[in-house]
C-alpha positions in Angstrom: 30.4 60.1 -45.0 33.9 60.3 -45.7 35.8 57.5 -43.8 38.6 56.5 -46.2 41.6 58.9 -47.2 42.9 60.0 -50.3 45.7 59.1 -52.0 48.2 61.8 -51.4 51.6 62.9 -52.4 54.1 61.2 -50.1 55.2 64.0 -47.9 58.6 64.0 -45.8 58.5 64.2 -42.2 59.6 67.5 -40.5 62.6 68.2 -38.1 62.0 67.9 -34.6 62.9 71.3 -33.2 62.8 72.2 -29.5 64.3 73.3 -26.5 66.2 69.8 -25.3 65.4 66.3 -25.1 64.6 64.0 -22.1 65.2 60.5 -21.6 68.3 60.3 -23.7 70.7 60.6 -21.8 71.8 64.0 -22.5 72.2 63.5 -26.4 70.5 65.2 -28.8 68.4 64.1 -31.8 67.4 64.8 -34.7 65.0 63.1 -37.3 67.9 61.5 -39.5 68.5 59.5 -36.0 65.4 57.6 -36.6 66.1 56.6 -40.2 65.4 52.7 -40.2 63.1 52.7 -37.7 59.3 53.0 -37.4 59.1 56.7 -35.9 55.7 57.6 -34.1 55.6 61.4 -32.6 53.0 61.4 -29.6 51.9 65.1 -29.5 51.0 65.5 -25.8 50.7 68.0 -22.7 51.2 66.6 -19.1 47.5 68.1 -17.6 45.7 66.6 -20.3 43.7 63.2 -19.3 43.2 62.3 -22.8 47.1 62.1 -23.2 47.7 60.0 -20.4 45.6 57.5 -22.0 47.6 57.4 -24.9 50.8 56.8 -23.1 48.7 53.5 -21.5 47.3 52.6 -24.8 50.9 52.8 -27.0 52.6 50.8 -24.1 52.2 47.2 -25.4 53.3 48.1 -28.9 56.5 49.8 -27.8 57.7 46.9 -25.6 56.2 44.2 -28.4 58.3 46.3 -31.1 61.1 48.2 -29.2 63.7 46.5 -31.8 62.0 48.5 -34.6 59.9 51.2 -33.6 60.7 54.7 -31.7 57.9 56.8 -30.2 59.4 60.0 -29.7 56.7 62.2 -27.1 56.6 65.9 -28.5 55.7 67.7 -25.3 53.7 71.0 -26.3 52.4 72.5 -23.4 49.2 74.1 -23.0 49.6 75.7 -19.7 52.5 78.4 -18.5 53.6 75.7 -15.8 53.9 73.0 -18.1 57.0 74.9 -20.4 58.6 74.7 -17.5 61.7 72.3 -17.7 62.1 71.0 -14.6 57.8 70.4 -14.1 58.2 68.4 -17.7 61.1 66.4 -16.6 59.0 65.1 -13.5 56.1 64.4 -15.5 57.9 62.3 -17.2 59.3 60.2 -14.8 55.3 60.5 -12.8 53.9 59.2 -16.0 57.0 56.3 -16.1 57.6 57.4 -20.1 60.2 55.1 -21.4 61.0 56.6 -24.6 62.7 59.9 -25.5 60.9 63.5 -25.1 61.7 66.8 -27.1 60.7 69.4 -25.2 59.0 71.9 -27.7 57.6 74.5 -25.2 57.1 77.0 -28.4 54.9 75.2 -30.1 57.6 74.7 -33.2 57.2 71.1 -33.9 53.6 71.3 -33.2 53.1 74.0 -35.9 55.6 72.5 -38.3 53.1 69.0 -37.9 50.0 70.8 -38.0 48.9 69.1 -34.7 45.2 70.8 -33.7 44.5 68.8 -30.5 46.2 67.1 -27.8 46.7 64.2 -28.2 47.7 63.9 -31.8 49.9 61.2 -33.0 52.0 60.9 -36.5 53.5 57.9 -37.6 56.8 57.8 -39.6 57.5 55.4 -42.1 61.4 54.0 -41.8 62.1 56.1 -45.3 61.1 59.7 -43.2 57.7 59.8 -45.2 54.3 60.5 -43.0 51.7 57.5 -43.5 49.0 58.5 -40.9 47.8 61.3 -38.7 45.5 60.3 -35.7 43.9 62.6 -33.5 42.6 61.5 -29.8 42.7 58.0 -28.5 41.5 54.9 -28.7 44.0 54.6 -31.6 45.7 51.4 -29.9 44.7 48.6 -32.3 45.1 50.8 -35.7 48.7 52.0 -34.3 49.7 48.2 -33.5 48.2 47.0 -37.2 49.8 49.9 -38.9 53.3 49.1 -36.8 52.8 45.6 -38.1 52.5 46.6 -41.9 55.5 49.1 -41.8 57.9 46.5 -39.9 57.2 43.7 -42.7 56.7 46.0 -45.7 59.9 47.7 -45.2 61.7 44.5 -43.8 61.1 43.2 -47.6 62.6 46.0 -49.3 65.8 46.3 -46.8 65.1 49.9 -45.9 64.4 48.1 -41.8 66.9 48.6 -39.2 66.8 46.9 -36.2 68.7 47.5 -32.9 68.3 49.2 -29.5 66.9 52.7 -29.9 68.2 56.2 -28.1 65.8 55.8 -24.9 68.3 55.9 -22.3 66.2 55.7 -18.6 66.3 58.1 -15.9 68.2 57.0 -12.3 65.7 55.3 -10.0 64.4 57.3 -7.1 64.4 56.6 -3.8 62.0 58.2 -0.5 59.0 57.0 0.7 57.0 58.9 -1.5 57.1 59.6 -5.0 54.4 61.7 -6.4 52.0 61.5 -4.0 48.3 62.3 -5.0 46.2 62.8 -2.2 46.3 62.3 1.8 43.2 61.1 4.6 43.1 61.3 7.9 43.0 58.1 9.8 40.5 57.1 12.7 43.8 56.0 14.5 45.6 59.8 13.9 47.8 58.3 11.2 47.5 59.9 7.4 46.7 57.6 4.6 48.4 58.7 1.6 47.6 57.8 -2.2 51.4 57.1 -3.3 50.9 57.2 -7.5 54.5 56.8 -8.3 54.6 53.7 -5.7 51.1 52.3 -6.7 50.1 51.6 -3.3 49.2 53.4 -0.4 51.3 54.4 2.5 49.8 55.0 5.6 52.6 57.5 7.7 52.5 58.5 11.9 51.3 61.1 12.3 54.2 63.6 12.0 53.6 62.9 7.9 57.1 61.2 7.6 57.6 57.7 9.2 56.6 55.0 7.3 53.8 52.5 9.4 53.0 50.0 6.7 52.5 49.7 2.8 49.2 48.8 1.4 50.2 47.2 -2.3 52.9 45.7 -3.6 54.3 48.6 -5.6 53.8 47.2 -9.2 51.6 48.4 -11.1 48.6 46.5 -12.1 44.7 45.1 -11.0 44.9 42.9 -8.2 42.8 42.2 -5.2 44.2 40.5 -1.8 46.4 41.1 1.1 48.4 44.4 1.3 51.9 42.5 -0.1 50.4 40.7 -3.2 47.6 43.6 -4.2 47.9 46.2 -6.7 47.2 49.6 -8.2 48.0 51.8 -10.6 48.7 55.2 -10.1 46.4 55.4 -7.1 44.4 59.5 -6.6 41.2 59.9 -4.6 40.8 58.4 -0.9 37.5 58.5 1.1 36.4 57.2 4.8 33.1 55.0 4.6 31.8 55.6 8.2 30.7 51.8 9.9 32.2 50.1 6.1 33.9 47.7 7.8 30.9 46.1 9.2 28.7 46.3 7.3 30.9 46.4 3.7 34.5 45.0 4.7 36.2 48.0 3.9 36.7 51.0 5.2 38.5 53.4 2.5 37.3 53.6 -1.0 40.1 54.8 -3.4 39.9 56.3 -7.0 42.6 53.9 -8.9 42.6 56.1 -11.7 45.1 54.1 -14.2 43.1 50.9 -13.1 39.8 53.3 -14.2 38.5 51.5 -10.9 37.3 52.2 -7.3 38.7 49.7 -4.9 38.0 49.0 -1.0 40.4 48.5 1.9 40.4 47.5 5.0 42.4 48.9 7.3 42.2 46.1 10.2 44.3 44.2 7.6 44.7 45.9 4.5 43.2 43.6 2.2 42.1 45.6 -0.8 39.0 44.3 -3.2 37.4 45.9 -6.4 34.0 47.6 -5.7 33.9 48.9 -9.6 35.2 49.1 -13.2 36.9 46.4 -15.0 40.2 47.6 -15.7 39.0 48.4 -19.1 38.6 52.4 -19.5 35.1 53.7 -20.7 35.1 55.4 -24.2 32.6 58.0 -24.7 29.9 56.6 -27.0 31.6 53.0 -27.2 28.8 50.3 -27.1 30.3 48.3 -24.4 29.0 50.9 -21.9 25.2 51.7 -22.7 22.4 53.7 -20.3 19.3 51.4 -20.9 15.8 52.7 -20.9 15.8 51.6 -17.1 18.8 53.6 -16.2 21.4 51.0 -15.6 24.7 50.9 -17.4 25.7 47.6 -19.0 27.8 45.9 -21.7 25.8 45.7 -25.1 26.4 42.2 -25.2 23.1 40.6 -26.4 21.7 38.4 -23.7 24.8 39.3 -21.4 23.4 42.4 -19.8 25.4 43.2 -16.5 25.2 46.1 -14.2 27.2 45.3 -11.4 29.4 48.3 -10.6 32.6 45.8 -11.5 31.0 44.7 -15.0 31.3 48.5 -15.9 34.2 50.7 -17.3 34.9 53.5 -16.1 38.0 56.4 -17.4 40.4 57.8 -14.8 38.6 58.5 -11.7 40.6 61.3 -9.6 38.8 61.7 -6.5 36.1 60.4 -4.3 33.8 62.3 -1.6 31.5 60.1 0.7 28.2 61.8 1.1 26.9 61.3 4.3 23.3 62.3 4.1 23.2 60.1 1.2 25.9 57.3 2.2 27.2 57.3 -1.3 30.4 57.8 -3.0 30.3 61.3 -5.2 33.3 60.0 -7.7 35.3 62.9 -9.8 35.6 60.9 -13.4 38.4 63.0 -15.0 38.3 60.7 -17.8 35.4 61.7 -19.5 34.6 64.7 -18.0 31.6 63.2 -15.4 30.5 62.8 -12.2 29.1 59.7 -11.2 27.8 58.5 -7.6 28.9 54.6 -6.0 26.1 53.2 -3.9 27.6 50.9 -1.4 24.7 49.5 0.1 23.1 48.9 -3.3 26.1 47.7 -4.8 25.3 50.0 -7.9 26.6 52.6 -9.5 25.3 55.2 -12.1 25.7 58.9 -13.7 24.8 61.4 -12.2 26.4 64.8 -13.5 27.9 65.6 -17.0 27.4 65.1 -20.9 30.9 63.7 -21.6 32.0 67.1 -23.3 34.4 69.2 -21.9 34.0 72.5 -20.7 32.8 74.4 -18.6 28.6 74.9 -18.2 26.8 76.0 -15.1 23.3 74.8 -14.3 20.8 71.6 -14.9 23.4 69.0 -14.2 22.6 66.4 -16.8 23.6 69.0 -19.3 26.5 70.5 -17.2 29.9 70.3 -19.0 33.1 69.6 -16.8 36.9 69.5 -17.6 38.8 66.5 -15.9 37.2 66.7 -12.4 39.8 66.2 -9.9 39.4 67.1 -6.7 36.0 66.9 -4.0 35.2 68.2 -0.5 32.1 68.2 1.4 31.4 71.3 3.9 29.9 71.3 6.9 26.6 72.3 4.9 26.3 69.4 2.8 27.6 70.8 0.0 30.2 69.9 -2.7 33.2 71.8 -3.8 34.8 70.5 -7.0 38.3 71.6 -8.7 37.6 71.4 -12.0 41.3 71.4 -13.5 41.5 72.0 -17.1 39.1 74.9 -16.7 41.1 75.9 -13.7 37.5 76.7 -11.9 35.9 76.1 -8.9 33.0 74.9 -8.9 29.6 73.7 -6.7 26.7 72.4 -5.6 23.9 71.3 -3.3 23.0 66.7 -3.3 19.4 66.7 -4.5 17.1 64.3 -3.5 17.8 60.9 -4.7 20.8 60.2 -7.0 20.9 63.2 -8.8 22.9 66.7 -7.9 21.5 70.1 -7.9 22.4 72.8 -10.3 26.2 73.8 -11.1 27.6 77.1 -10.4 31.2 78.1 -10.8 32.8 80.1 -8.3 35.9 80.6 -10.0 37.0 80.2 -13.4 36.3 81.3 -16.7 36.9 78.5 -19.3 39.7 75.7 -20.9 42.3 78.4 -22.0 42.4 81.4 -19.5 44.5 80.9 -16.5 47.0 82.7 -13.8 47.4 83.8 -10.5 45.0 86.5 -9.3 43.2 87.6 -6.3 40.5 89.7 -5.8 37.0 89.1 -6.7 36.0 86.1 -7.5 34.5 86.8 -10.8 38.0 88.0 -11.9 40.5 86.0 -10.2 42.3 82.8 -12.0 44.0 79.6 -10.8 45.9 77.5 -12.6 44.9 73.4 -13.2 43.7 73.2 -9.7 43.8 69.3 -8.1 43.0 69.1 -4.8 39.8 71.3 -2.5 39.0 71.5 1.2 36.8 73.7 3.7 38.4 75.7 6.5 36.5 76.1 9.8 35.0 79.6 9.1 33.3 78.1 5.8 35.8 78.8 3.6 37.2 77.0 0.7 41.2 76.6 0.2 42.2 74.9 -3.5 45.3 73.4 -3.8 46.0 75.9 -6.9 48.5 72.8 -8.6 50.7 74.6 -11.1 50.7 77.9 -9.8 52.2 75.9 -6.8 49.8 77.6 -4.1 47.0 77.0 -1.8 44.1 79.8 -3.0 41.0 80.5 -0.6 37.6 81.2 -1.9 35.2 82.9 0.8 31.8 82.1 0.0 30.6 85.1 1.8 32.3 88.3 0.2 32.9 85.9 -2.9 37.2 87.3 -3.1 39.9 84.9 -3.4 43.4 85.1 -1.5 46.2 83.5 -1.5 47.5 81.3 1.9 50.6 80.0 0.7 53.0 80.0 -2.3 56.0 78.4 -3.4 55.2 75.0 -3.2 56.1 72.1 -5.4 52.8 71.0 -7.5 50.3 70.5 -4.3 47.9 68.1 -5.4 45.6 67.8 -2.4 45.3 69.8 1.0 43.6 68.2 4.2 42.8 70.7 7.1 43.8 69.7 10.6 42.1 72.0 14.2 43.8 71.4 17.1 42.9 73.3 20.0 42.0 76.2 18.1 44.4 76.5 15.9 44.2 75.1 12.2 47.0 73.7 10.0 47.2 72.7 6.5 48.8 69.3 5.3 49.8 69.5 1.9 50.4 67.0 -0.4 53.2 68.2 -2.5 53.3 66.0 -5.3 56.5 67.3 -7.2 58.4 67.5 -4.1 57.7 64.0 -3.0 56.7 64.9 0.4 53.4 65.9 3.1 54.3 69.7 4.3 52.7 71.3 7.4 51.5 74.9 7.2 50.1 76.9 10.2 47.2 79.4 9.1 47.2 82.5 10.8 44.0 83.3 13.1 42.2 85.4 10.7 42.6 82.7 8.0 42.5 85.3 5.4 46.0 85.3 3.6 46.9 88.0 1.2 46.1 89.6 -2.6 48.3 88.3 -5.1 48.2 89.3 -8.9 50.4 87.1 -11.0 49.0 88.2 -14.5 46.2 86.4 -16.6 47.3 83.5 -19.3 45.6 82.4 -22.2 46.8 79.6 -23.9 48.8 80.1 -27.3 48.1 78.5 -29.6 48.2 80.2 -33.1 44.5 81.0 -34.3 43.8 79.5 -37.6 42.5 81.9 -39.9 38.9 80.9 -41.8 37.0 83.1 -43.9 33.6 84.9 -43.3 30.5 82.8 -45.0 30.9 78.5 -46.1 33.5 76.6 -44.1 34.2 72.9 -45.2 34.3 70.8 -41.7 36.1 67.3 -43.0 37.5 65.0 -40.5 38.9 62.1 -42.2 38.9 58.6 -40.8 40.2 55.6 -41.9 39.7 51.7 -40.2 43.4 50.6 -39.2 43.9 47.0 -41.0 42.0 44.4 -41.1 39.1 46.3 -39.4 36.0 48.0 -41.2 33.9 50.2 -40.0 31.1 48.8 -37.3 27.8 49.9 -37.6 25.6 47.2 -35.8 24.0 49.1 -33.7 23.5 52.1 -35.8 25.5 54.4 -37.3 29.4 54.2 -36.8 30.3 57.7 -36.5 29.4 61.0 -35.2 30.3 64.9 -35.7 28.8 67.2 -32.8 30.4 70.9 -33.5 29.8 74.1 -31.4 31.6 77.3 -31.0 32.4 80.1 -28.1 30.5 82.7 -29.2 27.6 81.1 -30.3 27.1 83.8 -32.1 30.2 82.4 -34.5 28.3 80.1 -36.4 25.6 81.2 -38.4 24.8 77.5 -39.1 26.3 74.1 -39.1 26.2 73.6 -34.8 24.9 70.7 -33.7 25.1 66.9 -33.9 25.1 64.7 -37.3 26.5 61.5 -38.5 28.6 62.5 -41.1 32.1 63.1 -40.7 32.3 66.3 -43.5 29.6 69.2 -42.5 29.0 72.3 -44.0 29.8 75.4 -41.6 28.7 79.0 -42.0 31.3 81.8 -39.9 29.4 84.8 -39.4 31.4 87.8 -40.4 30.6 89.8 -37.6 32.5 87.7 -35.3 36.4 88.1 -35.4 37.6 85.8 -33.2 36.3 82.4 -31.7 36.9 78.6 -30.5 35.4 75.8 -32.7 35.0 73.0 -30.3 34.2 69.7 -32.8 34.1 66.2 -31.2 34.2 63.3 -33.1 33.7 59.5 -32.6 34.1 56.8 -34.9 33.8 52.9 -34.6 35.2 49.9 -36.3 35.8 46.1 -35.5 37.9 43.3 -36.4 36.9 41.6 -39.5 36.0 38.3 -39.3 37.6 35.3 -40.8 35.9 33.2 -43.3 34.9 29.6 -43.5 35.7 27.5 -46.7 32.4 28.0 -47.5 32.7 32.1 -47.4 30.2 32.2 -44.6 32.2 34.3 -41.2 33.1 32.1 -38.9 30.5 32.0 -35.9 33.1 31.2 -33.4 34.8 34.3 -34.1 33.3 37.4 -32.4 35.4 40.5 -33.6 36.4 43.1 -31.1 34.9 46.7 -31.1 37.4 49.8 -31.3 36.4 53.3 -31.1 38.6 56.4 -32.1 37.6 59.8 -30.1 38.4 63.4 -30.2 37.3 66.7 -28.6 39.3 69.9 -30.5 39.4 72.7 -29.4 40.4 75.2 -32.8 40.9 79.2 -32.2 39.9 80.9 -35.4 39.8 84.4 -36.4 38.0 85.6 -39.3 39.8 86.9 -41.9 38.9 88.4 -45.9 41.3 85.6 -47.5 41.2 82.6 -44.6 40.5 79.5 -45.9 37.3 78.0 -46.8 37.8 74.7 -45.5 39.3 72.9 -42.4 40.6 69.1 -41.7 41.1 67.4 -38.5 41.9 64.6 -39.7 41.0 61.6 -36.8 42.4 59.0 -38.3 44.0 59.9 -41.8 
């Protein structure tokens, strides 16, 4: 097993090249402007849930070392919409990014640093040399330890310069809503909006504009209580629980996304309670969340197993939907690409679909793959429709008996890297990162096609896709209203900070458009046919060691699209080096690699040399999924290195 890194020659950091800078007050920056400071480059794209997790991981170290450390977000987009400079500026504001951001739409700086995955972190010392590269999430403790060591080292050398950094905060925004996410019709006729940018819920009058009350203080946090003291963190999905307040003490379930929690809201007085989640993120493969033989989740702490929902870690729940026949709440767990169910009556939560691998795979729910499921709705027959954002897909299934779901089917969507705005037959139609979904009175489905700025309609009878509306500002949800036979759609225009009503024609059909197909434009890696050595370097952070108390501390999973690309080497293992064999008959494809490594803090020793029994080491899990486009050529490489932390 390879977990360390070799002593390599010191490598100078490459210049930062892009279209422009954000959060600098209009100033253009170069690498020289960061000399004397510890510099972290965060390669991200704003569609990516893992990138949003890393933003949160970095906040503490960023605040702690603002005089010595500068973080630069290098935005290297996946989707066409993300290359729009106005969309990027909105995303930087939406996610409260408090450091300079380089706009890298052509992936120039991405290529210069050989980034292969979102997110990728590169640490540069005050003299301008690269000292570490990390892919994926879970590196917060390693970054903090490395930054502390670099500050001490360069302070002693006299090469560290302290002072104010180049970050210039944007002008504060005003308005009733700020990046609203989802909307819910209340029994009293009002509208409840998940006001993500204000970290609160806004109850609006039926006109969709007049503020009736606000639930939540507006400060980011995880605090229960009355409407003025409760805190949320980027809330998204909302659903009503029938007779909830009478039986449960709350009427509405909220997907409190950045808190990794489900919250309950009692409408009579605005009281907020936490239903599920600890406030910490579920890390895929982490020992703190283990599925036991009894099918229950609980922290892996000897003698302290606890399967209460509020003791189980979740991962960025994005939407919720009430299943009336089962009396349960379905949860789209975007952060680990799964579906869960919360049972209010039993006060329990369980995984019901997804392997936690990212992709588009139908069939058996426990072997199905999702990619940031972000929108849910239940039609009149009880069928569930799902907006699977990273695969730009609309998917569906029927709830099955007991706590399970039926086989997954994809109605629209082709995979992680295919997207666009194309109407017509569903097997050829294309969406672009949809976040919301609802059903129309005729049984068809309307999709908030977020990055296309459109509302799309899928007809299950004809299997056709049309466009109902366009030129919207990142529609993230849609609510169907039927009044006296007339159909109106209440659209959450997230980037315009408003709700918009759209009247539909009686036919509901929409128009057929073809805005073309797109494929993510990452450059392919040239590999040779035959043997290919895959190496995933990982080094524990200073003060940490590999954690093998409950089995192997590392894991590696490899597959390919198409599967025929690999003649051998696919499958699961614990070694971070794998010998693959590339098929000479396949010209190109994608290697899918998932790596995990667990480490823990070293326990201090007593004078007699024994570990201190009163110190329980904190555990840390690093993980990343790579989708590496490869091209098979005669003179291609015989090795592929994907640093997890090296």
